[in-house]
PDB file of N, CA, C and O in Angstrom:
ATOM      1  N   MET A   1      90.228 168.864 168.490  1.00  0.00           N
ATOM      2  CA  MET A   1      89.752 169.483 169.730  1.00  0.00           C
ATOM      3  C   MET A   1      90.931 169.627 170.688  1.00  0.00           C
ATOM      4  O   MET A   1      91.592 168.638 171.003  1.00  0.00           O
ATOM      5  N   PRO A   2      91.201 170.837 171.152  1.00  0.00           N
ATOM      6  CA  PRO A   2      92.308 171.021 172.097  1.00  0.00           C
ATOM      7  C   PRO A   2      92.053 170.279 173.402  1.00  0.00           C
ATOM      8  O   PRO A   2      90.909 170.084 173.812  1.00  0.00           O
ATOM      9  N   GLU A   3      93.129 169.875 174.037  1.00  0.00           N
ATOM     10  CA  GLU A   3      92.986 169.261 175.343  1.00  0.00           C
ATOM     11  C   GLU A   3      94.173 169.653 176.207  1.00  0.00           C
ATOM     12  O   GLU A   3      95.233 170.031 175.708  1.00  0.00           O
ATOM     13  N   LEU A   4      93.973 169.555 177.492  1.00  0.00           N
ATOM     14  CA  LEU A   4      94.983 169.941 178.463  1.00  0.00           C
ATOM     15  C   LEU A   4      96.072 168.879 178.538  1.00  0.00           C
ATOM     16  O   LEU A   4      95.785 167.682 178.577  1.00  0.00           O
ATOM     17  N   THR A   5      97.325 169.328 178.557  1.00  0.00           N
ATOM     18  CA  THR A   5      98.467 168.446 178.731  1.00  0.00           C
ATOM     19  C   THR A   5      99.203 168.876 179.996  1.00  0.00           C
ATOM     20  O   THR A   5      99.471 170.062 180.189  1.00  0.00           O
ATOM     21  N   ASP A   6      99.527 167.923 180.847  1.00  0.00           N
ATOM     22  CA  ASP A   6     100.311 168.201 182.046  1.00  0.00           C
ATOM     23  C   ASP A   6     101.779 167.942 181.693  1.00  0.00           C
ATOM     24  O   ASP A   6     102.233 166.798 181.697  1.00  0.00           O
ATOM     25  N   ASN A   7     102.506 169.000 181.393  1.00  0.00           N
ATOM     26  CA  ASN A   7     103.915 168.891 181.049  1.00  0.00           C
ATOM     27  C   ASN A   7     104.715 168.928 182.351  1.00  0.00           C
ATOM     28  O   ASN A   7     105.184 169.984 182.774  1.00  0.00           O
ATOM     29  N   THR A   8     104.860 167.770 182.973  1.00  0.00           N
ATOM     30  CA  THR A   8     105.502 167.706 184.291  1.00  0.00           C
ATOM     31  C   THR A   8     106.968 168.110 184.240  1.00  0.00           C
ATOM     32  O   THR A   8     107.500 168.618 185.227  1.00  0.00           O
ATOM     33  N   SER A   9     107.631 167.892 183.103  1.00  0.00           N
ATOM     34  CA  SER A   9     109.044 168.264 183.016  1.00  0.00           C
ATOM     35  C   SER A   9     109.244 169.773 183.049  1.00  0.00           C
ATOM     36  O   SER A   9     110.314 170.247 183.430  1.00  0.00           O
ATOM     37  N   ARG A  10     108.223 170.532 182.652  1.00  0.00           N
ATOM     38  CA  ARG A  10     108.297 171.998 182.687  1.00  0.00           C
ATOM     39  C   ARG A  10     107.402 172.593 183.779  1.00  0.00           C
ATOM     40  O   ARG A  10     107.309 173.812 183.922  1.00  0.00           O
ATOM     41  N   SER A  11     106.748 171.717 184.546  1.00  0.00           N
ATOM     42  CA  SER A  11     105.826 172.151 185.610  1.00  0.00           C
ATOM     43  C   SER A  11     104.809 173.163 185.102  1.00  0.00           C
ATOM     44  O   SER A  11     104.645 174.253 185.650  1.00  0.00           O
ATOM     45  N   ARG A  12     104.136 172.758 184.036  1.00  0.00           N
ATOM     46  CA  ARG A  12     103.077 173.631 183.521  1.00  0.00           C
ATOM     47  C   ARG A  12     102.035 172.804 182.782  1.00  0.00           C
ATOM     48  O   ARG A  12     102.317 171.745 182.221  1.00  0.00           O
ATOM     49  N   PHE A  13     100.820 173.337 182.809  1.00  0.00           N
ATOM     50  CA  PHE A  13      99.735 172.778 182.023  1.00  0.00           C
ATOM     51  C   PHE A  13      99.724 173.516 180.697  1.00  0.00           C
ATOM     52  O   PHE A  13      99.831 174.742 180.655  1.00  0.00           O
ATOM     53  N   GLU A  14      99.596 172.764 179.620  1.00  0.00           N
ATOM     54  CA  GLU A  14      99.652 173.372 178.293  1.00  0.00           C
ATOM     55  C   GLU A  14      98.360 173.124 177.533  1.00  0.00           C
ATOM     56  O   GLU A  14      97.723 172.079 177.665  1.00  0.00           O
ATOM     57  N   TRP A  15      97.998 174.107 176.743  1.00  0.00           N
ATOM     58  CA  TRP A  15      96.797 174.065 175.913  1.00  0.00           C
ATOM     59  C   TRP A  15      97.205 174.609 174.548  1.00  0.00           C
ATOM     60  O   TRP A  15      97.599 175.769 174.437  1.00  0.00           O
ATOM     61  N   VAL A  16      97.114 173.789 173.522  1.00  0.00           N
ATOM     62  CA  VAL A  16      97.476 174.211 172.166  1.00  0.00           C
ATOM     63  C   VAL A  16      96.197 174.361 171.353  1.00  0.00           C
ATOM     64  O   VAL A  16      95.381 173.445 171.259  1.00  0.00           O
ATOM     65  N   GLU A  17      96.051 175.544 170.769  1.00  0.00           N
ATOM     66  CA  GLU A  17      94.882 175.815 169.943  1.00  0.00           C
ATOM     67  C   GLU A  17      95.364 176.550 168.692  1.00  0.00           C
ATOM     68  O   GLU A  17      96.115 177.521 168.789  1.00  0.00           O
ATOM     69  N   ASP A  18      94.939 176.094 167.542  1.00  0.00           N
ATOM     70  CA  ASP A  18      95.379 176.667 166.262  1.00  0.00           C
ATOM     71  C   ASP A  18      96.901 176.729 166.172  1.00  0.00           C
ATOM     72  O   ASP A  18      97.463 177.668 165.609  1.00  0.00           O
ATOM     73  N   GLY A  19      97.561 175.717 166.734  1.00  0.00           N
ATOM     74  CA  GLY A  19      99.018 175.648 166.677  1.00  0.00           C
ATOM     75  C   GLY A  19      99.741 176.603 167.604  1.00  0.00           C
ATOM     76  O   GLY A  19     100.967 176.696 167.562  1.00  0.00           O
ATOM     77  N   LYS A  20      98.996 177.317 168.445  1.00  0.00           N
ATOM     78  CA  LYS A  20      99.584 178.297 169.368  1.00  0.00           C
ATOM     79  C   LYS A  20      99.391 177.805 170.803  1.00  0.00           C
ATOM     80  O   LYS A  20      98.464 177.050 171.097  1.00  0.00           O
ATOM     81  N   LEU A  21     100.279 178.247 171.684  1.00  0.00           N
ATOM     82  CA  LEU A  21     100.330 177.733 173.055  1.00  0.00           C
ATOM     83  C   LEU A  21      99.789 178.710 174.091  1.00  0.00           C
ATOM     84  O   LEU A  21     100.071 179.908 174.054  1.00  0.00           O
ATOM     85  N   ALA A  22      99.012 178.167 175.006  1.00  0.00           N
ATOM     86  CA  ALA A  22      98.646 178.852 176.248  1.00  0.00           C
ATOM     87  C   ALA A  22      99.097 177.911 177.361  1.00  0.00           C
ATOM     88  O   ALA A  22      99.014 176.692 177.217  1.00  0.00           O
ATOM     89  N   PHE A  23      99.568 178.471 178.458  1.00  0.00           N
ATOM     90  CA  PHE A  23     100.034 177.597 179.535  1.00  0.00           C
ATOM     91  C   PHE A  23      99.843 178.234 180.896  1.00  0.00           C
ATOM     92  O   PHE A  23      99.726 179.451 181.036  1.00  0.00           O
ATOM     93  N   ALA A  24      99.815 177.361 181.893  1.00  0.00           N
ATOM     94  CA  ALA A  24      99.738 177.778 183.297  1.00  0.00           C
ATOM     95  C   ALA A  24     100.863 177.074 184.041  1.00  0.00           C
ATOM     96  O   ALA A  24     100.856 175.852 184.187  1.00  0.00           O
ATOM     97  N   ASP A  25     101.834 177.859 184.512  1.00  0.00           N
ATOM     98  CA  ASP A  25     102.897 177.295 185.336  1.00  0.00           C
ATOM     99  C   ASP A  25     102.301 176.857 186.663  1.00  0.00           C
ATOM    100  O   ASP A  25     101.306 177.421 187.119  1.00  0.00           O
ATOM    101  N   TYR A  26     102.908 175.851 187.283  1.00  0.00           N
ATOM    102  CA  TYR A  26     102.416 175.412 188.578  1.00  0.00           C
ATOM    103  C   TYR A  26     103.522 174.784 189.409  1.00  0.00           C
ATOM    104  O   TYR A  26     104.553 174.349 188.895  1.00  0.00           O
ATOM    105  N   THR A  27     103.274 174.751 190.707  1.00  0.00           N
ATOM    106  CA  THR A  27     104.029 173.911 191.623  1.00  0.00           C
ATOM    107  C   THR A  27     102.988 173.131 192.412  1.00  0.00           C
ATOM    108  O   THR A  27     101.855 173.579 192.587  1.00  0.00           O
ATOM    109  N   LEU A  28     103.385 171.975 192.877  1.00  0.00           N
ATOM    110  CA  LEU A  28     102.482 171.128 193.640  1.00  0.00           C
ATOM    111  C   LEU A  28     103.168 170.759 194.942  1.00  0.00           C
ATOM    112  O   LEU A  28     104.265 170.200 194.944  1.00  0.00           O
ATOM    113  N   SER A  29     102.511 171.076 196.048  1.00  0.00           N
ATOM    114  CA  SER A  29     103.093 170.778 197.351  1.00  0.00           C
ATOM    115  C   SER A  29     101.982 170.486 198.348  1.00  0.00           C
ATOM    116  O   SER A  29     101.065 171.287 198.522  1.00  0.00           O
ATOM    117  N   ALA A  30     102.071 169.347 198.991  1.00  0.00           N
ATOM    118  CA  ALA A  30     101.128 168.962 200.044  1.00  0.00           C
ATOM    119  C   ALA A  30      99.667 169.088 199.599  1.00  0.00           C
ATOM    120  O   ALA A  30      98.822 169.584 200.344  1.00  0.00           O
ATOM    121  N   GLY A  31      99.385 168.635 198.381  1.00  0.00           N
ATOM    122  CA  GLY A  31      98.010 168.641 197.897  1.00  0.00           C
ATOM    123  C   GLY A  31      97.497 169.998 197.455  1.00  0.00           C
ATOM    124  O   GLY A  31      96.293 170.175 197.269  1.00  0.00           O
ATOM    125  N   VAL A  32      98.406 170.971 197.281  1.00  0.00           N
ATOM    126  CA  VAL A  32      98.007 172.310 196.853  1.00  0.00           C
ATOM    127  C   VAL A  32      98.684 172.628 195.517  1.00  0.00           C
ATOM    128  O   VAL A  32      99.907 172.568 195.390  1.00  0.00           O
ATOM    129  N   LEU A  33      97.863 172.962 194.541  1.00  0.00           N
ATOM    130  CA  LEU A  33      98.347 173.364 193.232  1.00  0.00           C
ATOM    131  C   LEU A  33      98.490 174.882 193.234  1.00  0.00           C
ATOM    132  O   LEU A  33      97.496 175.605 193.287  1.00  0.00           O
ATOM    133  N   VAL A  34      99.725 175.358 193.175  1.00  0.00           N
ATOM    134  CA  VAL A  34     100.002 176.792 193.167  1.00  0.00           C
ATOM    135  C   VAL A  34     100.176 177.233 191.718  1.00  0.00           C
ATOM    136  O   VAL A  34     100.964 176.644 190.977  1.00  0.00           O
ATOM    137  N   ILE A  35      99.444 178.268 191.314  1.00  0.00           N
ATOM    138  CA  ILE A  35      99.489 178.763 189.931  1.00  0.00           C
ATOM    139  C   ILE A  35     100.053 180.185 189.935  1.00  0.00           C
ATOM    140  O   ILE A  35      99.317 181.148 190.153  1.00  0.00           O
ATOM    141  N   PRO A  36     101.373 180.314 189.690  1.00  0.00           N
ATOM    142  CA  PRO A  36     101.992 181.631 189.726  1.00  0.00           C
ATOM    143  C   PRO A  36     101.900 182.422 188.422  1.00  0.00           C
ATOM    144  O   PRO A  36     102.079 183.640 188.424  1.00  0.00           O
ATOM    145  N   HIS A  37     101.618 181.733 187.298  1.00  0.00           N
ATOM    146  CA  HIS A  37     101.684 182.438 186.016  1.00  0.00           C
ATOM    147  C   HIS A  37     100.824 181.727 184.979  1.00  0.00           C
ATOM    148  O   HIS A  37     100.878 180.505 184.842  1.00  0.00           O
ATOM    149  N   VAL A  38     100.029 182.512 184.250  1.00  0.00           N
ATOM    150  CA  VAL A  38      99.244 182.016 183.124  1.00  0.00           C
ATOM    151  C   VAL A  38      99.583 182.905 181.933  1.00  0.00           C
ATOM    152  O   VAL A  38      99.614 184.130 182.054  1.00  0.00           O
ATOM    153  N   GLU A  39      99.835 182.288 180.793  1.00  0.00           N
ATOM    154  CA  GLU A  39     100.204 183.062 179.606  1.00  0.00           C
ATOM    155  C   GLU A  39      99.550 182.466 178.369  1.00  0.00           C
ATOM    156  O   GLU A  39      99.428 181.249 178.231  1.00  0.00           O
ATOM    157  N   THR A  40      99.135 183.351 177.478  1.00  0.00           N
ATOM    158  CA  THR A  40      98.518 182.945 176.221  1.00  0.00           C
ATOM    159  C   THR A  40      99.258 183.619 175.074  1.00  0.00           C
ATOM    160  O   THR A  40      99.582 184.804 175.146  1.00  0.00           O
ATOM    161  N   ASP A  41      99.521 182.863 174.023  1.00  0.00           N
ATOM    162  CA  ASP A  41     100.139 183.436 172.835  1.00  0.00           C
ATOM    163  C   ASP A  41      99.313 184.651 172.398  1.00  0.00           C
ATOM    164  O   ASP A  41      98.084 184.584 172.371  1.00  0.00           O
ATOM    165  N   PRO A  42      99.978 185.759 172.056  1.00  0.00           N
ATOM    166  CA  PRO A  42      99.237 186.966 171.659  1.00  0.00           C
ATOM    167  C   PRO A  42      98.220 186.735 170.543  1.00  0.00           C
ATOM    168  O   PRO A  42      97.188 187.405 170.506  1.00  0.00           O
ATOM    169  N   ALA A  43      98.492 185.803 169.638  1.00  0.00           N
ATOM    170  CA  ALA A  43      97.563 185.529 168.536  1.00  0.00           C
ATOM    171  C   ALA A  43      96.256 184.912 169.019  1.00  0.00           C
ATOM    172  O   ALA A  43      95.262 184.931 168.294  1.00  0.00           O
ATOM    173  N   LEU A  44      96.242 184.362 170.245  1.00  0.00           N
ATOM    174  CA  LEU A  44      95.045 183.709 170.785  1.00  0.00           C
ATOM    175  C   LEU A  44      94.257 184.606 171.734  1.00  0.00           C
ATOM    176  O   LEU A  44      93.134 184.271 172.112  1.00  0.00           O
ATOM    177  N   ARG A  45      94.824 185.721 172.114  1.00  0.00           N
ATOM    178  CA  ARG A  45      94.179 186.563 173.124  1.00  0.00           C
ATOM    179  C   ARG A  45      92.845 187.104 172.631  1.00  0.00           C
ATOM    180  O   ARG A  45      92.667 187.395 171.448  1.00  0.00           O
ATOM    181  N   GLY A  46      91.916 187.230 173.570  1.00  0.00           N
ATOM    182  CA  GLY A  46      90.596 187.743 173.251  1.00  0.00           C
ATOM    183  C   GLY A  46      89.651 186.708 172.663  1.00  0.00           C
ATOM    184  O   GLY A  46      88.561 187.053 172.206  1.00  0.00           O
ATOM    185  N   GLN A  47      90.058 185.441 172.668  1.00  0.00           N
ATOM    186  CA  GLN A  47      89.239 184.380 172.093  1.00  0.00           C
ATOM    187  C   GLN A  47      88.749 183.373 173.131  1.00  0.00           C
ATOM    188  O   GLN A  47      88.145 182.360 172.778  1.00  0.00           O
ATOM    189  N   GLY A  48      89.007 183.647 174.408  1.00  0.00           N
ATOM    190  CA  GLY A  48      88.551 182.753 175.468  1.00  0.00           C
ATOM    191  C   GLY A  48      89.467 181.567 175.731  1.00  0.00           C
ATOM    192  O   GLY A  48      89.111 180.662 176.486  1.00  0.00           O
ATOM    193  N   VAL A  49      90.644 181.563 175.113  1.00  0.00           N
ATOM    194  CA  VAL A  49      91.554 180.435 175.261  1.00  0.00           C
ATOM    195  C   VAL A  49      92.052 180.307 176.702  1.00  0.00           C
ATOM    196  O   VAL A  49      92.078 179.206 177.252  1.00  0.00           O
ATOM    197  N   ALA A  50      92.444 181.418 177.311  1.00  0.00           N
ATOM    198  CA  ALA A  50      92.925 181.361 178.697  1.00  0.00           C
ATOM    199  C   ALA A  50      91.830 180.846 179.627  1.00  0.00           C
ATOM    200  O   ALA A  50      92.118 180.133 180.589  1.00  0.00           O
ATOM    201  N   GLY A  51      90.588 181.199 179.351  1.00  0.00           N
ATOM    202  CA  GLY A  51      89.473 180.706 180.143  1.00  0.00           C
ATOM    203  C   GLY A  51      89.294 179.204 179.996  1.00  0.00           C
ATOM    204  O   GLY A  51      89.036 178.508 180.978  1.00  0.00           O
ATOM    205  N   ARG A  52      89.429 178.702 178.775  1.00  0.00           N
ATOM    206  CA  ARG A  52      89.322 177.254 178.559  1.00  0.00           C
ATOM    207  C   ARG A  52      90.477 176.520 179.247  1.00  0.00           C
ATOM    208  O   ARG A  52      90.297 175.438 179.805  1.00  0.00           O
ATOM    209  N   LEU A  53      91.655 177.127 179.196  1.00  0.00           N
ATOM    210  CA  LEU A  53      92.810 176.560 179.906  1.00  0.00           C
ATOM    211  C   LEU A  53      92.522 176.482 181.399  1.00  0.00           C
ATOM    212  O   LEU A  53      92.704 175.431 182.013  1.00  0.00           O
ATOM    213  N   MET A  54      92.071 177.592 181.986  1.00  0.00           N
ATOM    214  CA  MET A  54      91.811 177.611 183.430  1.00  0.00           C
ATOM    215  C   MET A  54      90.701 176.643 183.811  1.00  0.00           C
ATOM    216  O   MET A  54      90.811 175.952 184.825  1.00  0.00           O
ATOM    217  N   GLU A  55      89.652 176.578 183.033  1.00  0.00           N
ATOM    218  CA  GLU A  55      88.564 175.643 183.313  1.00  0.00           C
ATOM    219  C   GLU A  55      89.106 174.211 183.356  1.00  0.00           C
ATOM    220  O   GLU A  55      88.763 173.441 184.253  1.00  0.00           O
ATOM    221  N   SER A  56      89.941 173.862 182.396  1.00  0.00           N
ATOM    222  CA  SER A  56      90.504 172.510 182.340  1.00  0.00           C
ATOM    223  C   SER A  56      91.448 172.246 183.506  1.00  0.00           C
ATOM    224  O   SER A  56      91.430 171.160 184.086  1.00  0.00           O
ATOM    225  N   VAL A  57      92.268 173.228 183.852  1.00  0.00           N
ATOM    226  CA  VAL A  57      93.190 173.072 184.990  1.00  0.00           C
ATOM    227  C   VAL A  57      92.401 172.865 186.279  1.00  0.00           C
ATOM    228  O   VAL A  57      92.722 171.983 187.075  1.00  0.00           O
ATOM    229  N   LEU A  58      91.380 173.670 186.477  1.00  0.00           N
ATOM    230  CA  LEU A  58      90.603 173.572 187.718  1.00  0.00           C
ATOM    231  C   LEU A  58      89.785 172.283 187.769  1.00  0.00           C
ATOM    232  O   LEU A  58      89.628 171.698 188.840  1.00  0.00           O
ATOM    233  N   ASP A  59      89.268 171.838 186.640  1.00  0.00           N
ATOM    234  CA  ASP A  59      88.561 170.554 186.609  1.00  0.00           C
ATOM    235  C   ASP A  59      89.519 169.416 186.955  1.00  0.00           C
ATOM    236  O   ASP A  59      89.159 168.492 187.684  1.00  0.00           O
ATOM    237  N   LEU A  60      90.737 169.489 186.428  1.00  0.00           N
ATOM    238  CA  LEU A  60      91.743 168.466 186.731  1.00  0.00           C
ATOM    239  C   LEU A  60      92.120 168.500 188.211  1.00  0.00           C
ATOM    240  O   LEU A  60      92.271 167.453 188.839  1.00  0.00           O
ATOM    241  N   ALA A  61      92.272 169.689 188.761  1.00  0.00           N
ATOM    242  CA  ALA A  61      92.589 169.813 190.186  1.00  0.00           C
ATOM    243  C   ALA A  61      91.486 169.151 191.022  1.00  0.00           C
ATOM    244  O   ALA A  61      91.773 168.447 191.990  1.00  0.00           O
ATOM    245  N   ARG A  62      90.238 169.380 190.645  1.00  0.00           N
ATOM    246  CA  ARG A  62      89.114 168.770 191.361  1.00  0.00           C
ATOM    247  C   ARG A  62      89.178 167.246 191.250  1.00  0.00           C
ATOM    248  O   ARG A  62      89.008 166.539 192.244  1.00  0.00           O
ATOM    249  N   GLN A  63      89.423 166.746 190.045  1.00  0.00           N
ATOM    250  CA  GLN A  63      89.512 165.292 189.841  1.00  0.00           C
ATOM    251  C   GLN A  63      90.617 164.672 190.682  1.00  0.00           C
ATOM    252  O   GLN A  63      90.480 163.554 191.179  1.00  0.00           O
ATOM    253  N   ARG A  64      91.710 165.403 190.836  1.00  0.00           N
ATOM    254  CA  ARG A  64      92.855 164.897 191.592  1.00  0.00           C
ATOM    255  C   ARG A  64      92.750 165.178 193.097  1.00  0.00           C
ATOM    256  O   ARG A  64      93.635 164.797 193.863  1.00  0.00           O
ATOM    257  N   GLY A  65      91.675 165.839 193.514  1.00  0.00           N
ATOM    258  CA  GLY A  65      91.476 166.125 194.927  1.00  0.00           C
ATOM    259  C   GLY A  65      92.415 167.178 195.470  1.00  0.00           C
ATOM    260  O   GLY A  65      92.770 167.149 196.648  1.00  0.00           O
ATOM    261  N   LEU A  66      92.826 168.117 194.616  1.00  0.00           N
ATOM    262  CA  LEU A  66      93.776 169.156 195.017  1.00  0.00           C
ATOM    263  C   LEU A  66      93.070 170.448 195.391  1.00  0.00           C
ATOM    264  O   LEU A  66      91.985 170.740 194.889  1.00  0.00           O
ATOM    265  N   LYS A  67      93.680 171.208 196.262  1.00  0.00           N
ATOM    266  CA  LYS A  67      93.286 172.585 196.521  1.00  0.00           C
ATOM    267  C   LYS A  67      94.113 173.453 195.588  1.00  0.00           C
ATOM    268  O   LYS A  67      95.124 173.000 195.052  1.00  0.00           O
ATOM    269  N   VAL A  68      93.688 174.707 195.389  1.00  0.00           N
ATOM    270  CA  VAL A  68      94.358 175.601 194.455  1.00  0.00           C
ATOM    271  C   VAL A  68      94.704 176.908 195.154  1.00  0.00           C
ATOM    272  O   VAL A  68      93.897 177.473 195.893  1.00  0.00           O
ATOM    273  N   ARG A  69      95.931 177.376 194.901  1.00  0.00           N
ATOM    274  CA  ARG A  69      96.357 178.693 195.384  1.00  0.00           C
ATOM    275  C   ARG A  69      96.764 179.513 194.159  1.00  0.00           C
ATOM    276  O   ARG A  69      97.897 179.400 193.691  1.00  0.00           O
ATOM    277  N   PRO A  70      95.851 180.337 193.634  1.00  0.00           N
ATOM    278  CA  PRO A  70      96.199 181.158 192.481  1.00  0.00           C
ATOM    279  C   PRO A  70      97.020 182.368 192.931  1.00  0.00           C
ATOM    280  O   PRO A  70      96.644 183.071 193.869  1.00  0.00           O
ATOM    281  N   ILE A  71      98.123 182.596 192.265  1.00  0.00           N
ATOM    282  CA  ILE A  71      98.949 183.777 192.535  1.00  0.00           C
ATOM    283  C   ILE A  71      98.838 184.742 191.362  1.00  0.00           C
ATOM    284  O   ILE A  71      98.766 185.957 191.549  1.00  0.00           O
ATOM    285  N   CYS A  72      98.826 184.196 190.163  1.00  0.00           N
ATOM    286  CA  CYS A  72      98.669 184.986 188.944  1.00  0.00           C
ATOM    287  C   CYS A  72      97.351 185.762 189.011  1.00  0.00           C
ATOM    288  O   CYS A  72      96.316 185.204 189.377  1.00  0.00           O
ATOM    289  N   SER A  73      97.393 187.034 188.660  1.00  0.00           N
ATOM    290  CA  SER A  73      96.183 187.862 188.745  1.00  0.00           C
ATOM    291  C   SER A  73      95.068 187.325 187.844  1.00  0.00           C
ATOM    292  O   SER A  73      93.893 187.429 188.195  1.00  0.00           O
ATOM    293  N   TYR A  74      95.418 186.755 186.694  1.00  0.00           N
ATOM    294  CA  TYR A  74      94.388 186.195 185.820  1.00  0.00           C
ATOM    295  C   TYR A  74      93.716 184.998 186.486  1.00  0.00           C
ATOM    296  O   TYR A  74      92.491 184.877 186.464  1.00  0.00           O
ATOM    297  N   ALA A  75      94.519 184.115 187.077  1.00  0.00           N
ATOM    298  CA  ALA A  75      93.966 182.935 187.742  1.00  0.00           C
ATOM    299  C   ALA A  75      93.057 183.341 188.897  1.00  0.00           C
ATOM    300  O   ALA A  75      91.993 182.752 189.089  1.00  0.00           O
ATOM    301  N   VAL A  76      93.474 184.343 189.665  1.00  0.00           N
ATOM    302  CA  VAL A  76      92.653 184.841 190.782  1.00  0.00           C
ATOM    303  C   VAL A  76      91.325 185.368 190.240  1.00  0.00           C
ATOM    304  O   VAL A  76      90.259 185.007 190.739  1.00  0.00           O
ATOM    305  N   ALA A  77      91.391 186.220 189.218  1.00  0.00           N
ATOM    306  CA  ALA A  77      90.178 186.816 188.652  1.00  0.00           C
ATOM    307  C   ALA A  77      89.253 185.750 188.061  1.00  0.00           C
ATOM    308  O   ALA A  77      88.032 185.839 188.196  1.00  0.00           O
ATOM    309  N   TYR A  78      89.829 184.756 187.414  1.00  0.00           N
ATOM    310  CA  TYR A  78      89.008 183.697 186.820  1.00  0.00           C
ATOM    311  C   TYR A  78      88.210 182.971 187.898  1.00  0.00           C
ATOM    312  O   TYR A  78      87.010 182.744 187.745  1.00  0.00           O
ATOM    313  N   ILE A  79      88.874 182.612 188.973  1.00  0.00           N
ATOM    314  CA  ILE A  79      88.179 181.890 190.049  1.00  0.00           C
ATOM    315  C   ILE A  79      87.124 182.775 190.706  1.00  0.00           C
ATOM    316  O   ILE A  79      86.042 182.295 191.044  1.00  0.00           O
ATOM    317  N   LEU A  80      87.419 184.043 190.889  1.00  0.00           N
ATOM    318  CA  LEU A  80      86.435 184.947 191.486  1.00  0.00           C
ATOM    319  C   LEU A  80      85.199 185.101 190.597  1.00  0.00           C
ATOM    320  O   LEU A  80      84.089 185.280 191.100  1.00  0.00           O
ATOM    321  N   ARG A  81      85.390 185.032 189.276  1.00  0.00           N
ATOM    322  CA  ARG A  81      84.261 185.144 188.331  1.00  0.00           C
ATOM    323  C   ARG A  81      83.490 183.843 188.177  1.00  0.00           C
ATOM    324  O   ARG A  81      82.390 183.838 187.624  1.00  0.00           O
ATOM    325  N   HIS A  82      84.053 182.736 188.659  1.00  0.00           N
ATOM    326  CA  HIS A  82      83.422 181.426 188.489  1.00  0.00           C
ATOM    327  C   HIS A  82      83.255 180.748 189.845  1.00  0.00           C
ATOM    328  O   HIS A  82      84.119 179.984 190.274  1.00  0.00           O
ATOM    329  N   PRO A  83      82.144 181.029 190.514  1.00  0.00           N
ATOM    330  CA  PRO A  83      81.946 180.526 191.880  1.00  0.00           C
ATOM    331  C   PRO A  83      81.979 179.005 192.003  1.00  0.00           C
ATOM    332  O   PRO A  83      82.213 178.482 193.093  1.00  0.00           O
ATOM    333  N   GLN A  84      81.750 178.290 190.906  1.00  0.00           N
ATOM    334  CA  GLN A  84      81.770 176.832 190.967  1.00  0.00           C
ATOM    335  C   GLN A  84      83.166 176.293 191.287  1.00  0.00           C
ATOM    336  O   GLN A  84      83.307 175.115 191.617  1.00  0.00           O
ATOM    337  N   TYR A  85      84.198 177.137 191.195  1.00  0.00           N
ATOM    338  CA  TYR A  85      85.559 176.709 191.504  1.00  0.00           C
ATOM    339  C   TYR A  85      86.075 177.248 192.837  1.00  0.00           C
ATOM    340  O   TYR A  85      87.173 176.887 193.260  1.00  0.00           O
ATOM    341  N   GLN A  86      85.312 178.092 193.496  1.00  0.00           N
ATOM    342  CA  GLN A  86      85.806 178.726 194.720  1.00  0.00           C
ATOM    343  C   GLN A  86      86.027 177.754 195.860  1.00  0.00           C
ATOM    344  O   GLN A  86      86.795 178.043 196.778  1.00  0.00           O
ATOM    345  N   ASP A  87      85.369 176.604 195.820  1.00  0.00           N
ATOM    346  CA  ASP A  87      85.598 175.598 196.866  1.00  0.00           C
ATOM    347  C   ASP A  87      86.993 174.966 196.753  1.00  0.00           C
ATOM    348  O   ASP A  87      87.455 174.309 197.686  1.00  0.00           O
ATOM    349  N   LEU A  88      87.650 175.164 195.629  1.00  0.00           N
ATOM    350  CA  LEU A  88      89.002 174.632 195.450  1.00  0.00           C
ATOM    351  C   LEU A  88      90.065 175.496 196.099  1.00  0.00           C
ATOM    352  O   LEU A  88      91.197 175.049 196.286  1.00  0.00           O
ATOM    353  N   LEU A  89      89.719 176.726 196.445  1.00  0.00           N
ATOM    354  CA  LEU A  89      90.692 177.639 197.015  1.00  0.00           C
ATOM    355  C   LEU A  89      91.221 177.115 198.347  1.00  0.00           C
ATOM    356  O   LEU A  89      90.479 176.601 199.184  1.00  0.00           O
ATOM    357  N   GLU A  90      92.500 177.263 198.502  1.00  0.00           N
ATOM    358  CA  GLU A  90      93.152 176.826 199.742  1.00  0.00           C
ATOM    359  C   GLU A  90      92.786 177.768 200.870  1.00  0.00           C
ATOM    360  O   GLU A  90      93.232 177.577 202.002  1.00  0.00           O
TER     361      GLU A  90
END
């Protein structure tokens, strides 16, 4: 079962599925998780992997008491489509 990894040395959350990588770059400042870029290996696209990555990132942000500032267009669209995460917006 894939799980989210916080790769602090690369400032990104990583999700490995079927041996392929999806990730969300981030910066953290003053309790705000900024997400400038989300990327999924082309072999995983269209399978909901980026959505599972974002769900896990946002759940982790909630657990850590962080606000979120999505910059990446995918991250913005994901949050807009999922109202349960809109309270995390900065």
